[in-house]
C-alpha positions as CSV (number, residue, x, y, z in Angstrom):
1,X,0.0,-0.1,0.0
2,X,1.1,3.6,-0.8
3,X,1.4,5.1,2.5
4,X,1.5,8.8,0.9
5,X,-1.6,10.3,2.6
6,X,-3.3,12.4,0.1
7,X,-5.8,14.8,2.0
8,X,-9.7,14.5,0.3
9,X,-11.8,16.8,2.7
10,X,-12.5,17.7,6.6
11,X,-15.4,17.3,8.5
12,X,-16.1,20.3,10.2
13,X,-17.7,21.1,13.6
14,X,-16.8,17.6,15.1
15,X,-17.9,17.0,18.7
16,X,-16.5,14.0,21.0
17,X,-18.5,11.8,23.3
18,X,-18.9,8.1,24.6
19,X,-21.0,5.5,22.9
20,X,-23.3,3.7,25.2
21,X,-25.7,1.6,23.2
22,X,-27.5,1.0,19.8
23,X,-31.4,0.6,20.4
24,X,-32.0,0.0,16.7
25,X,-29.8,0.4,13.0
26,X,-30.2,3.8,12.8
27,X,-29.8,5.1,16.7
28,X,-27.1,5.4,18.8
29,X,-27.2,6.5,22.4
30,X,-24.2,8.7,23.5
31,X,-22.8,10.2,26.7
32,X,-22.0,14.2,25.5
33,X,-20.9,16.7,28.6
34,X,-22.4,14.3,31.3
35,X,-26.0,13.8,29.6
36,X,-27.0,10.7,27.7
37,X,-28.1,11.9,24.1
38,X,-29.7,10.4,20.7
39,X,-27.6,10.5,17.4
40,X,-28.2,8.9,14.3
41,X,-26.2,6.2,12.6
42,X,-26.3,6.0,8.8
43,X,-24.4,2.5,8.5
44,X,-26.9,0.0,8.7
45,X,-24.4,-2.8,9.1
46,X,-23.7,-4.5,12.5
47,X,-20.6,-2.7,13.3
48,X,-20.4,-5.3,16.4
49,X,-16.6,-4.6,16.6
50,X,-17.3,-0.7,16.3
51,X,-19.6,0.3,18.1
52,X,-19.2,-1.0,21.6
53,X,-19.8,0.7,25.1
54,X,-17.5,3.0,26.2
55,X,-15.9,3.4,22.8
56,X,-15.1,7.1,21.7
57,X,-17.3,8.7,18.8
58,X,-16.8,11.9,16.8
59,X,-20.3,13.6,16.0
60,X,-21.8,16.4,14.3
61,X,-25.5,18.2,14.9
62,X,-27.5,16.5,12.9
63,X,-30.4,18.3,10.3
64,X,-32.7,15.3,10.7
65,X,-35.4,13.9,13.4
66,X,-32.1,13.2,16.2
67,X,-30.2,15.8,17.5
68,X,-26.8,14.4,16.3
69,X,-24.9,12.1,13.4
70,X,-22.3,10.2,14.3
71,X,-19.2,10.4,11.6
72,X,-16.4,7.9,13.0
73,X,-15.6,5.5,16.4
74,X,-12.5,5.1,17.9
75,X,-11.0,1.6,18.0
76,X,-7.4,0.4,18.8
77,X,-6.3,4.4,18.2
78,X,-7.6,4.2,15.0
79,X,-10.7,6.6,13.7
80,X,-12.9,4.4,11.4
81,X,-15.8,6.4,9.9
82,X,-19.0,5.2,9.6
83,X,-21.0,7.5,7.6
84,X,-22.2,5.7,4.5
85,X,-23.5,9.1,3.2
86,X,-19.8,9.9,2.8
87,X,-19.1,6.8,0.3
88,X,-20.1,9.1,-2.8
89,X,-18.2,12.2,-1.6
90,X,-15.3,10.5,-0.8
91,X,-15.3,8.2,-4.1
92,X,-15.6,10.5,-6.4
93,X,-12.2,12.6,-4.7
94,X,-10.4,9.0,-5.5
95,X,-11.4,9.0,-8.8
96,X,-9.2,12.0,-9.6
97,X,-6.4,10.4,-7.7
98,X,-6.3,7.6,-9.5
99,X,-5.9,8.9,-13.6
100,X,-5.1,4.8,-14.3
101,X,-8.1,4.0,-13.8
102,X,-10.6,6.9,-14.2
103,X,-10.4,9.0,-17.0
104,X,-13.8,10.2,-17.6
105,X,-15.7,12.8,-19.1
106,X,-19.4,12.3,-17.7
107,X,-20.0,11.4,-14.4
108,X,-24.0,11.0,-13.4
109,X,-24.9,9.6,-9.8
110,X,-27.5,7.2,-8.5
111,X,-28.5,5.6,-11.9
112,X,-30.9,2.8,-12.3
113,X,-29.2,-0.5,-14.2
114,X,-31.9,-3.3,-14.3
115,X,-33.3,-3.9,-11.0
116,X,-30.9,-1.5,-9.2
117,X,-30.0,1.8,-8.6
118,X,-26.1,2.2,-9.1
119,X,-23.7,4.8,-6.9
120,X,-22.1,6.2,-10.2
121,X,-22.1,6.0,-14.2
122,X,-18.8,6.9,-15.5
123,X,-18.5,7.6,-19.2
124,X,-21.6,5.4,-19.8
125,X,-19.6,2.6,-17.4
126,X,-21.7,2.0,-13.9
127,X,-19.7,1.6,-10.9
128,X,-20.8,0.6,-7.2
129,X,-19.2,1.9,-3.9
130,X,-19.1,-0.3,-1.0
131,X,-17.7,0.6,2.5
132,X,-15.5,-1.3,4.7
133,X,-15.4,-1.2,8.5
134,X,-14.6,-4.9,9.2
135,X,-11.0,-6.4,9.5
136,X,-9.9,-9.7,10.8
137,X,-6.1,-10.6,10.9
138,X,-5.2,-8.1,8.5
139,X,-7.6,-8.5,6.2
140,X,-10.8,-6.1,5.1
141,X,-13.6,-8.0,4.6
142,X,-17.0,-7.1,2.9
143,X,-20.0,-7.4,4.2
144,X,-20.5,-7.3,7.9
145,X,-24.2,-8.7,7.8
146,X,-25.8,-10.5,4.9
147,X,-27.0,-8.4,2.4
148,X,-29.6,-9.2,-0.4
149,X,-29.1,-5.6,-2.0
150,X,-25.3,-5.7,-2.5
151,X,-25.6,-9.4,-3.8
152,X,-27.8,-7.7,-6.3
153,X,-25.4,-4.9,-6.9
154,X,-22.9,-7.1,-8.0
155,X,-24.8,-9.2,-10.3
156,X,-25.9,-6.1,-12.1
157,X,-22.0,-4.7,-12.4
158,X,-21.4,-8.1,-14.0
159,X,-24.2,-7.8,-16.3
160,X,-23.2,-4.4,-17.3
161,X,-19.4,-4.5,-17.4
162,X,-19.2,-2.4,-14.5
163,X,-16.6,-1.8,-11.8
164,X,-16.7,-2.2,-7.9
165,X,-14.8,0.1,-5.8
166,X,-14.3,-0.9,-2.2
167,X,-13.8,1.6,-0.2
168,X,-11.4,0.1,3.5
169,X,-11.9,2.6,6.4
170,X,-9.7,0.6,8.7
171,X,-6.1,-0.4,8.1
172,X,-5.2,-3.8,6.3
173,X,-3.2,-5.4,4.0
174,X,-5.7,-6.8,1.7
175,X,-9.5,-7.2,0.7
176,X,-11.7,-10.1,0.7
177,X,-15.5,-10.9,0.6
178,X,-16.7,-12.3,3.2
179,X,-17.6,-15.9,2.7
180,X,-18.6,-16.5,6.4
181,X,-21.2,-13.7,6.5
182,X,-22.3,-13.9,3.0
183,X,-22.0,-16.5,0.9
184,X,-23.9,-15.2,-1.9
185,X,-22.4,-12.1,-1.7
186,X,-19.2,-13.3,-2.2
187,X,-19.6,-15.8,-4.6
188,X,-21.0,-13.3,-6.8
189,X,-17.7,-11.0,-6.3
190,X,-15.9,-14.2,-6.7
191,X,-17.7,-14.8,-10.4
192,X,-17.2,-11.1,-10.9
193,X,-13.4,-11.4,-10.8
194,X,-13.3,-14.7,-13.0
195,X,-15.2,-12.6,-15.5
196,X,-12.7,-9.9,-15.8
197,X,-15.0,-7.4,-13.8
198,X,-12.5,-4.3,-12.8
199,X,-12.8,-4.6,-8.7
200,X,-10.6,-1.8,-7.0
201,X,-10.0,-1.7,-3.1
202,X,-8.6,1.4,-1.7
203,X,-7.5,2.7,1.8
204,X,-9.2,5.7,3.4
205,X,-7.9,6.7,6.7
206,X,-9.7,9.5,9.1
207,X,-7.2,11.4,11.2
208,X,-10.2,13.1,13.4
209,X,-10.6,16.0,11.5
210,X,-9.6,15.0,7.7
211,X,-10.1,12.2,5.3
212,X,-7.1,10.8,3.5
213,X,-6.8,8.3,0.2
214,X,-3.8,6.1,1.4
215,X,-3.6,4.4,-2.1
216,X,-4.8,0.8,-3.3
217,X,-4.6,-2.3,-1.3
218,X,-4.4,-5.7,-3.1
219,X,-7.2,-8.2,-3.3
220,X,-7.2,-11.5,-1.4
221,X,-7.4,-15.2,-3.0
222,X,-10.9,-15.7,-4.1
């Protein structure tokens, strides 16, 4: 992996608190200035190794129904972004840093392809973005929960000769589908690789203020 970090953008107005619990997929309880507050969680994944009681979190004020919005959680001295709403913005910034893969003239967002809505259409080529927050033994794994939608997205990308783009949000040496968690998604990703579909995985880090691009990481054998 290339260790020359390149800043992408800053997340302003962050506050720090302590994670307490997760009543449901989209709500977290946090302790801030001695009070228990509710905060939005935009990542529907399980995040079991991240959102544990006592973990530090960074959050902002929310424009939605809840008062706050969790952006990142600290695990082993590493800030991990868990705001999936940022994926599209991060990906678009990284496109410009990888001219060997992306040299497009037209970028369209949220385009219907087949039975799915795909994140980008780059000069007519569909590209789907996935964020990865689970790491085991140095290997980044996706997904951390079963995802029928994700498996369908991979099928659509195969059928339309697109690109799969994985944003790895924790330190890792390589990327692999999580066969143990979701066999269907993993089998589809393996099929995509065998058919020559472009699968790109990149390392993204967050220092508590700025999001950085750290370079590509290799795919594991799958």
